[in-house]
ZAMAR-648520 format. One record per atom (N, C-alpha, C, O, CB): x, y, z; residue in one letter; atom name; residue number from 0. Coordinates in nm, 4 decimals, m for minus. Glycine has a CB too. Layout:
// residues N
{{X, Y, Z}, A, CA, NUM},
...
END
This chain:
// residues 71
{{m3.0880, 3.3546, 1.1012}, M, N, 0},
{{m3.0946, 3.2062, 1.1835}, M, CA, 0},
{{m3.0228, 3.0636, 1.0685}, M, C, 0},
{{m2.9346, 2.9823, 1.0960}, M, O, 0},
{{m3.3050, 3.1690, 1.2249}, M, CB, 0},
{{m3.0707, 3.0732, 0.9914}, L, N, 1},
{{m3.0219, 2.9525, 0.8615}, L, CA, 1},
{{m2.8504, 3.0111, 0.8962}, L, C, 1},
{{m2.7720, 2.9729, 0.9831}, L, O, 1},
{{m3.1068, 2.9921, 0.6318}, L, CB, 1},
{{m2.8327, 3.1306, 0.7757}, N, N, 2},
{{m2.7342, 3.1516, 0.7902}, N, CA, 2},
{{m2.6203, 3.1269, 0.8985}, N, C, 2},
{{m2.5090, 3.0881, 0.8631}, N, O, 2},
{{m2.7551, 3.2294, 0.7681}, N, CB, 2},
{{m2.6432, 3.1440, 0.9945}, L, N, 3},
{{m2.5627, 3.1010, 1.1357}, L, CA, 3},
{{m2.5177, 2.9819, 1.1437}, L, C, 3},
{{m2.4017, 2.9407, 1.1422}, L, O, 3},
{{m2.6372, 3.1077, 1.2563}, L, CB, 3},
{{m2.6915, 2.8871, 1.1587}, V, N, 4},
{{m2.6185, 2.8008, 1.2087}, V, CA, 4},
{{m2.5353, 2.6797, 1.0229}, V, C, 4},
{{m2.4647, 2.5789, 1.0253}, V, O, 4},
{{m2.7508, 2.7141, 1.3472}, V, CB, 4},
{{m2.5784, 2.7401, 0.9279}, I, N, 5},
{{m2.4561, 2.6605, 0.8116}, I, CA, 5},
{{m2.3395, 2.7386, 0.8729}, I, C, 5},
{{m2.2717, 2.6451, 0.9154}, I, O, 5},
{{m2.4743, 2.6957, 0.6026}, I, CB, 5},
{{m2.2798, 2.8385, 0.9013}, S, N, 6},
{{m2.1466, 2.8864, 0.8713}, S, CA, 6},
{{m2.0730, 2.8095, 1.0380}, S, C, 6},
{{m1.9517, 2.8000, 1.0565}, S, O, 6},
{{m2.1440, 3.0975, 0.8443}, S, CB, 6},
{{m2.1832, 2.7621, 1.1436}, R, N, 7},
{{m2.0738, 2.6820, 1.2014}, R, CA, 7},
{{m2.0790, 2.5187, 1.1774}, R, C, 7},
{{m2.0045, 2.4379, 1.2329}, R, O, 7},
{{m2.0750, 2.7112, 1.3538}, R, CB, 7},
{{m2.1661, 2.4929, 1.0983}, L, N, 8},
{{m2.1533, 2.3613, 1.0359}, L, CA, 8},
{{m2.0499, 2.3595, 0.9347}, L, C, 8},
{{m1.9906, 2.2520, 0.9439}, L, O, 8},
{{m2.2789, 2.3175, 0.9760}, L, CB, 8},
{{m1.9946, 2.4427, 0.8274}, I, N, 9},
{{m1.8857, 2.4154, 0.7351}, I, CA, 9},
{{m1.7819, 2.3613, 0.8231}, I, C, 9},
{{m1.7507, 2.2423, 0.8190}, I, O, 9},
{{m1.8369, 2.5409, 0.6530}, I, CB, 9},
{{m1.7138, 2.4671, 0.9228}, P, N, 10},
{{m1.5792, 2.4086, 0.9547}, P, CA, 10},
{{m1.5683, 2.2738, 1.0113}, P, C, 10},
{{m1.4586, 2.2185, 1.0036}, P, O, 10},
{{m1.5144, 2.4907, 1.0441}, P, CB, 10},
{{m1.6536, 2.2210, 1.0599}, G, N, 11},
{{m1.6946, 2.0637, 1.1196}, G, CA, 11},
{{m1.6985, 1.9942, 0.9795}, G, C, 11},
{{m1.6074, 1.9120, 0.9703}, G, O, 11},
{{m1.8683, 2.0467, 1.2163}, G, CB, 11},
{{m1.7934, 2.0042, 0.8436}, L, N, 12},
{{m1.7964, 1.9528, 0.7757}, L, CA, 12},
{{m1.6839, 1.9193, 0.6960}, L, C, 12},
{{m1.6651, 1.8117, 0.6392}, L, O, 12},
{{m1.8695, 1.9876, 0.7460}, L, CB, 12},
{{m1.5856, 2.0536, 0.6958}, M, N, 13},
{{m1.5046, 2.0614, 0.6137}, M, CA, 13},
{{m1.3934, 1.9361, 0.6661}, M, C, 13},
{{m1.3565, 1.8454, 0.5915}, M, O, 13},
{{m1.4611, 2.2115, 0.6029}, M, CB, 13},
{{m1.3482, 1.9525, 0.8132}, A, N, 14},
{{m1.2608, 1.8548, 0.8795}, A, CA, 14},
{{m1.3235, 1.7546, 0.9030}, A, C, 14},
{{m1.2798, 1.7047, 1.0067}, A, O, 14},
{{m1.2026, 1.8897, 0.9912}, A, CB, 14},
{{m1.4153, 1.6896, 0.8552}, A, N, 15},
{{m1.4441, 1.5637, 0.8677}, A, CA, 15},
{{m1.4307, 1.4983, 0.7377}, A, C, 15},
{{m1.3890, 1.3825, 0.7380}, A, O, 15},
{{m1.5679, 1.5484, 0.9243}, A, CB, 15},
{{m1.4662, 1.5677, 0.6008}, V, N, 16},
{{m1.3928, 1.5424, 0.4626}, V, CA, 16},
{{m1.3107, 1.5330, 0.4291}, V, C, 16},
{{m1.2832, 1.4544, 0.3384}, V, O, 16},
{{m1.3928, 1.5848, 0.3941}, V, CB, 16},
{{m1.1791, 1.6567, 0.5214}, E, N, 17},
{{m1.0487, 1.6057, 0.5268}, E, CA, 17},
{{m1.0142, 1.4793, 0.6211}, E, C, 17},
{{m0.9255, 1.3996, 0.5904}, E, O, 17},
{{m0.9692, 1.7158, 0.5647}, E, CB, 17},
{{m1.0557, 1.4730, 0.6840}, A, N, 18},
{{m0.9948, 1.3168, 0.7635}, A, CA, 18},
{{m1.0656, 1.2141, 0.6989}, A, C, 18},
{{m0.9994, 1.1108, 0.7087}, A, O, 18},
{{m1.0284, 1.2935, 0.9445}, A, CB, 18},
{{m1.1622, 1.1970, 0.6420}, L, N, 19},
{{m1.2057, 1.1154, 0.5164}, L, CA, 19},
{{m1.0904, 1.1145, 0.4380}, L, C, 19},
{{m1.0117, 1.0241, 0.4658}, L, O, 19},
{{m1.3295, 1.1737, 0.4325}, L, CB, 19},
{{m1.0530, 1.2030, 0.3323}, G, N, 20},
{{m0.9443, 1.1787, 0.2484}, G, CA, 20},
{{m0.8451, 1.1500, 0.3081}, G, C, 20},
{{m0.7919, 1.0480, 0.2641}, G, O, 20},
{{m0.9137, 1.2667, 0.1726}, G, CB, 20},
{{m0.7736, 1.2160, 0.4273}, R, N, 21},
{{m0.6375, 1.0985, 0.4860}, R, CA, 21},
{{m0.6928, 0.9962, 0.4716}, R, C, 21},
{{m0.6630, 0.9473, 0.3627}, R, O, 21},
{{m0.5751, 1.0945, 0.6460}, R, CB, 21},
{{m0.7871, 0.9135, 0.5498}, I, N, 22},
{{m0.7665, 0.8009, 0.5694}, I, CA, 22},
{{m0.7956, 0.7104, 0.4567}, I, C, 22},
{{m0.7450, 0.5985, 0.4481}, I, O, 22},
{{m0.8235, 0.7756, 0.6715}, I, CB, 22},
{{m0.8810, 0.7618, 0.3668}, L, N, 23},
{{m0.8727, 0.6725, 0.2295}, L, CA, 23},
{{m0.7622, 0.7104, 0.1662}, L, C, 23},
{{m0.7367, 0.6312, 0.0754}, L, O, 23},
{{m0.9909, 0.6867, 0.1265}, L, CB, 23},
{{m0.6764, 0.8078, 0.1760}, S, N, 24},
{{m0.5718, 0.8110, 0.1010}, S, CA, 24},
{{m0.4453, 0.6864, 0.1738}, S, C, 24},
{{m0.3691, 0.6187, 0.1048}, S, O, 24},
{{m0.5278, 0.9798, 0.0974}, S, CB, 24},
{{m0.4507, 0.6847, 0.2797}, G, N, 25},
{{m0.3532, 0.5765, 0.3666}, G, CA, 25},
{{m0.4343, 0.4615, 0.3497}, G, C, 25},
{{m0.3710, 0.3710, 0.4039}, G, O, 25},
{{m0.3227, 0.6087, 0.5416}, G, CB, 25},
{{m0.5529, 0.4102, 0.2985}, F, N, 26},
{{m0.5455, 0.2921, 0.2502}, F, CA, 26},
{{m0.5418, 0.2349, 0.1048}, F, C, 26},
{{m0.5379, 0.1178, 0.0671}, F, O, 26},
{{m0.6272, 0.2506, 0.3014}, F, CB, 26},
{{m0.5438, 0.3325, 0.0459}, Y, N, 27},
{{m0.4970, 0.3549, m0.1322}, Y, CA, 27},
{{m0.3936, 0.2937, m0.0868}, Y, C, 27},
{{m0.3892, 0.1725, m0.1079}, Y, O, 27},
{{m0.4687, 0.5204, m0.2277}, Y, CB, 27},
{{m0.2695, 0.3644, m0.0042}, A, N, 28},
{{m0.1281, 0.3516, m0.0115}, A, CA, 28},
{{m0.1225, 0.2311, 0.0446}, A, C, 28},
{{m0.0414, 0.1571, m0.0111}, A, O, 28},
{{m0.0416, 0.4561, 0.0528}, A, CB, 28},
{{m0.1745, 0.1885, 0.1273}, V, N, 29},
{{m0.1749, 0.0356, 0.1890}, V, CA, 29},
{{m0.2011, m0.0731, 0.0840}, V, C, 29},
{{m0.1178, m0.1626, 0.0697}, V, O, 29},
{{m0.2937, 0.0172, 0.3038}, V, CB, 29},
{{m0.2888, m0.0704, 0.0258}, V, N, 30},
{{m0.3297, m0.1474, m0.1056}, V, CA, 30},
{{m0.2675, m0.1509, m0.1940}, V, C, 30},
{{m0.2783, m0.2545, m0.2595}, V, O, 30},
{{m0.4237, m0.1206, m0.1611}, V, CB, 30},
{{m0.1529, m0.0260, m0.2552}, Q, N, 31},
{{m0.0758, m0.0015, m0.3296}, Q, CA, 31},
{{0.0457, m0.1216, m0.3194}, Q, C, 31},
{{0.0848, m0.2152, m0.3892}, Q, O, 31},
{{m0.0470, 0.1347, m0.3061}, Q, CB, 31},
{{0.0842, m0.0526, m0.1733}, E, N, 32},
{{0.2440, m0.1318, m0.1918}, E, CA, 32},
{{0.2003, m0.3096, m0.1205}, E, C, 32},
{{0.2995, m0.3760, m0.0902}, E, O, 32},
{{0.4104, m0.0189, m0.0552}, E, CB, 32},
{{0.0546, m0.3803, m0.0962}, A, N, 33},
{{0.0550, m0.4430, m0.0989}, A, CA, 33},
{{0.0373, m0.5330, m0.2527}, A, C, 33},
{{0.0329, m0.6529, m0.2251}, A, O, 33},
{{0.0100, m0.4306, m0.0106}, A, CB, 33},
{{0.0295, m0.5163, m0.3596}, H, N, 34},
{{0.0108, m0.5362, m0.5045}, H, CA, 34},
{{0.1322, m0.5443, m0.5241}, H, C, 34},
{{0.1948, m0.6412, m0.5671}, H, O, 34},
{{m0.0610, m0.4385, m0.5912}, H, CB, 34},
{{0.1860, m0.4005, m0.4803}, L, N, 35},
{{0.3787, m0.3858, m0.5543}, L, CA, 35},
{{0.4448, m0.5293, m0.5265}, L, C, 35},
{{0.4982, m0.5901, m0.6192}, L, O, 35},
{{0.5120, m0.2401, m0.4445}, L, CB, 35},
{{0.4392, m0.5883, m0.3807}, T, N, 36},
{{0.4761, m0.6826, m0.3076}, T, CA, 36},
{{0.4348, m0.7778, m0.3599}, T, C, 36},
{{0.5167, m0.8595, m0.4020}, T, O, 36},
{{0.4501, m0.6784, m0.1945}, T, CB, 36},
{{0.3194, m0.7975, m0.3735}, A, N, 37},
{{0.2605, m0.9664, m0.5032}, A, CA, 37},
{{0.3209, m0.9472, m0.5720}, A, C, 37},
{{0.4201, m1.0199, m0.5758}, A, O, 37},
{{0.1122, m1.0034, m0.5925}, A, CB, 37},
{{0.3096, m0.8435, m0.6714}, A, N, 38},
{{0.3833, m0.8419, m0.7988}, A, CA, 38},
{{0.5393, m0.8562, m0.8430}, A, C, 38},
{{0.5848, m0.8833, m0.9542}, A, O, 38},
{{0.3517, m0.7364, m0.8396}, A, CB, 38},
{{0.6139, m0.8265, m0.7079}, R, N, 39},
{{0.7531, m0.8291, m0.7046}, R, CA, 39},
{{0.7847, m1.0213, m0.6484}, R, C, 39},
{{0.8785, m1.0951, m0.6783}, R, O, 39},
{{0.8122, m0.6816, m0.5778}, R, CB, 39},
{{0.6596, m1.0487, m0.5585}, F, N, 40},
{{0.7042, m1.2419, m0.5218}, F, CA, 40},
{{0.6011, m1.3090, m0.6632}, F, C, 40},
{{0.5580, m1.4216, m0.6379}, F, O, 40},
{{0.6117, m1.3301, m0.2910}, F, CB, 40},
{{0.5738, m1.2721, m0.7551}, E, N, 41},
{{0.4900, m1.3602, m0.8625}, E, CA, 41},
{{0.6332, m1.3225, m0.9340}, E, C, 41},
{{0.6723, m1.4361, m0.9610}, E, O, 41},
{{0.3046, m1.3062, m0.9399}, E, CB, 41},
{{0.7239, m1.2439, m0.9761}, S, N, 42},
{{0.7311, m1.1983, m1.0863}, S, CA, 42},
{{0.9240, m1.2984, m1.0155}, S, C, 42},
{{0.9974, m1.3409, m1.1047}, S, O, 42},
{{0.6764, m0.9915, m1.1317}, S, CB, 42},
{{0.9643, m1.3149, m0.8840}, L, N, 43},
{{1.0526, m1.4177, m0.8543}, L, CA, 43},
{{0.9863, m1.5331, m0.8607}, L, C, 43},
{{1.0397, m1.6249, m0.9230}, L, O, 43},
{{1.1147, m1.4056, m0.7348}, L, CB, 43},
{{0.8643, m1.5528, m0.8023}, A, N, 44},
{{0.8608, m1.7223, m0.8654}, A, CA, 44},
{{0.8149, m1.7785, m0.9669}, A, C, 44},
{{0.7646, m1.8904, m0.9564}, A, O, 44},
{{0.8041, m1.8030, m0.8021}, A, CB, 44},
{{0.8233, m1.7032, m1.1065}, Q, N, 45},
{{0.7915, m1.7374, m1.1848}, Q, CA, 45},
{{0.9474, m1.7846, m1.2522}, Q, C, 45},
{{0.9543, m1.8646, m1.3455}, Q, O, 45},
{{0.6972, m1.6478, m1.2326}, Q, CB, 45},
{{1.0707, m1.7202, m1.1878}, M, N, 46},
{{1.1935, m1.7735, m1.2109}, M, CA, 46},
{{1.2209, m1.9046, m1.1970}, M, C, 46},
{{1.1487, m1.9677, m1.1198}, M, O, 46},
{{1.2703, m1.7193, m1.1463}, M, CB, 46},
{{1.3433, m1.9840, m1.2757}, S, N, 47},
{{1.3975, m2.0870, m1.2780}, S, CA, 47},
{{1.4757, m2.0779, m1.1342}, S, C, 47},
{{1.5424, m1.9821, m1.0952}, S, O, 47},
{{1.4721, m2.1039, m1.4068}, S, CB, 47},
{{1.4553, m2.1816, m1.0758}, D, N, 48},
{{1.5931, m2.2543, m0.9720}, D, CA, 48},
{{1.7458, m2.1557, m1.0109}, D, C, 48},
{{1.8066, m2.0925, m0.9246}, D, O, 48},
{{1.6320, m2.4725, m1.0358}, D, CB, 48},
{{1.7833, m2.1612, m1.1471}, A, N, 49},
{{1.9268, m2.0988, m1.1467}, A, CA, 49},
{{1.8755, m1.9513, m1.1534}, A, C, 49},
{{1.9629, m1.8859, m1.0965}, A, O, 49},
{{2.0388, m2.1485, m1.2847}, A, CB, 49},
{{1.8099, m1.8955, m1.1811}, E, N, 50},
{{1.7765, m1.7855, m1.2496}, E, CA, 50},
{{1.7970, m1.7189, m1.0204}, E, C, 50},
{{1.8822, m1.6393, m0.9807}, E, O, 50},
{{1.5729, m1.7955, m1.3864}, E, CB, 50},
{{1.7176, m1.7707, m0.9537}, L, N, 51},
{{1.6680, m1.7567, m0.8140}, L, CA, 51},
{{1.8653, m1.7188, m0.7353}, L, C, 51},
{{1.9018, m1.6296, m0.6587}, L, O, 51},
{{1.5576, m1.9527, m0.7502}, L, CB, 51},
{{1.9518, m1.8421, m0.8066}, A, N, 52},
{{2.0285, m1.9037, m0.7456}, A, CA, 52},
{{2.1145, m1.7393, m0.7767}, A, C, 52},
{{2.1301, m1.6515, m0.6919}, A, O, 52},
{{2.0728, m2.0720, m0.7985}, A, CB, 52},
{{2.1483, m1.7357, m0.8838}, R, N, 53},
{{2.2280, m1.6177, m1.0024}, R, CA, 53},
{{2.2407, m1.4842, m0.8761}, R, C, 53},
{{2.3331, m1.4098, m0.8435}, R, O, 53},
{{2.0872, m1.5554, m1.1913}, R, CB, 53},
{{2.0137, m1.5103, m0.8014}, R, N, 54},
{{2.0252, m1.3518, m0.7156}, R, CA, 54},
{{2.0759, m1.4316, m0.5777}, R, C, 54},
{{2.0740, m1.3440, m0.4912}, R, O, 54},
{{1.8372, m1.2349, m0.6894}, R, CB, 54},
{{2.1052, m1.5143, m0.5373}, G, N, 55},
{{2.1486, m1.5361, m0.4407}, G, CA, 55},
{{1.9812, m1.5967, m0.3327}, G, C, 55},
{{1.9656, m1.6160, m0.2121}, G, O, 55},
{{2.2432, m1.3942, m0.4077}, G, CB, 55},
{{1.9215, m1.6042, m0.4086}, L, N, 56},
{{1.7539, m1.6493, m0.3646}, L, CA, 56},
{{1.7641, m1.8179, m0.3443}, L, C, 56},
{{1.8581, m1.8833, m0.3895}, L, O, 56},
{{1.6153, m1.6064, m0.5180}, L, CB, 56},
{{1.6450, m1.8794, m0.2644}, K, N, 57},
{{1.6069, m2.0148, m0.3002}, K, CA, 57},
{{1.4377, m2.0071, m0.2799}, K, C, 57},
{{1.3746, m1.9307, m0.2070}, K, O, 57},
{{1.6911, m2.1356, m0.1964}, K, CB, 57},
{{1.3947, m2.0980, m0.3572}, R, N, 58},
{{1.2298, m2.0844, m0.3595}, R, CA, 58},
{{1.1777, m2.1166, m0.2344}, R, C, 58},
{{1.0654, m2.0660, m0.2338}, R, O, 58},
{{1.1548, m2.1801, m0.4636}, R, CB, 58},
{{1.1961, m2.1701, m0.1334}, D, N, 59},
{{1.1382, m2.1580, m0.0588}, D, CA, 59},
{{1.1621, m2.0109, 0.0659}, D, C, 59},
{{1.0883, m1.9863, 0.1613}, D, O, 59},
{{1.1474, m2.2833, m0.0326}, D, CB, 59},
{{1.2663, m1.9465, 0.0308}, G, N, 60},
{{1.2888, m1.8467, 0.0889}, G, CA, 60},
{{1.2930, m1.6946, 0.0361}, G, C, 60},
{{1.3553, m1.5929, 0.0666}, G, O, 60},
{{1.3816, m1.8805, 0.1330}, G, CB, 60},
{{1.1525, m1.7461, m0.0994}, L, N, 61},
{{1.0804, m1.6273, m0.1176}, L, CA, 61},
{{1.0211, m1.5035, m0.0663}, L, C, 61},
{{1.0525, m1.3859, m0.0850}, L, O, 61},
{{1.0227, m1.6547, m0.1446}, L, CB, 61},
{{0.8892, m1.5803, 0.0316}, A, N, 62},
{{0.8531, m1.4832, 0.0469}, A, CA, 62},
{{0.9098, m1.3800, 0.1365}, A, C, 62},
{{0.8712, m1.2647, 0.1559}, A, O, 62},
{{0.7605, m1.5077, 0.0608}, A, CB, 62},
{{1.0348, m1.4619, 0.2000}, Q, N, 63},
{{1.1402, m1.3398, 0.2729}, Q, CA, 63},
{{1.1770, m1.2431, 0.2319}, Q, C, 63},
{{1.1685, m1.1278, 0.2742}, Q, O, 63},
{{1.2505, m1.3636, 0.3033}, Q, CB, 63},
{{1.2303, m1.2946, 0.1268}, A, N, 64},
{{1.2823, m1.1954, 0.0219}, A, CA, 64},
{{1.2096, m1.1139, m0.0278}, A, C, 64},
{{1.2653, m1.0293, m0.0977}, A, O, 64},
{{1.3299, m1.2425, m0.0776}, A, CB, 64},
{{1.1185, m1.1093, m0.0184}, V, N, 65},
{{1.0173, m1.0010, m0.1469}, V, CA, 65},
{{0.9955, m0.9147, 0.0150}, V, C, 65},
{{0.9654, m0.7972, m0.0061}, V, O, 65},
{{0.8048, m1.0979, m0.2703}, V, CB, 65},
{{1.0025, m0.9406, 0.1323}, F, N, 66},
{{0.9835, m0.8895, 0.1957}, F, CA, 66},
{{1.0407, m0.7832, 0.2913}, F, C, 66},
{{0.9877, m0.6982, 0.3630}, F, O, 66},
{{0.9525, m0.9496, 0.2088}, F, CB, 66},
{{1.2037, m0.8285, 0.2596}, S, N, 67},
{{1.3198, m0.7662, 0.2825}, S, CA, 67},
{{1.3705, m0.6549, 0.2277}, S, C, 67},
{{1.3237, m0.6304, 0.1165}, S, O, 67},
{{1.3930, m0.8349, 0.2682}, S, CB, 67},
{{1.4556, m0.5744, 0.2705}, A, N, 68},
{{1.5069, m0.4527, 0.1922}, A, CA, 68},
{{1.6081, m0.5575, 0.0141}, A, C, 68},
{{1.6231, m0.5159, m0.1008}, A, O, 68},
{{1.6555, m0.3339, 0.3473}, A, CB, 68},
{{1.6396, m0.6558, 0.0610}, D, N, 69},
{{1.7074, m0.7007, m0.0263}, D, CA, 69},
{{1.6906, m0.7585, m0.1314}, D, C, 69},
{{1.7699, m0.8067, m0.2123}, D, O, 69},
{{1.7570, m0.7451, 0.0082}, D, CB, 69},
{{1.5538, m0.7506, m0.1270}, A, N, 70},
{{1.4806, m0.8578, m0.2894}, A, CA, 70},
{{1.4668, m0.7377, m0.3909}, A, C, 70},
{{1.4248, m0.7578, m0.5049}, A, O, 70},
{{1.2695, m0.9533, m0.2670}, A, CB, 70},
END
């Protein structure tokens, strides 16, 4: 009887563990992208106005530049 109960629980448990793994993996990807975006912003924010101008950027447009594909 115990074997029957366990054999019925294992597939559901494995599916739950796989779903949790997918959720955690997605969360990690979002956190990693946010970290990279913040690092790009910090890198640009530390540049002088002349360096930013050479890249075609202005200080007041850094946030937009970081979130665009041009950054």
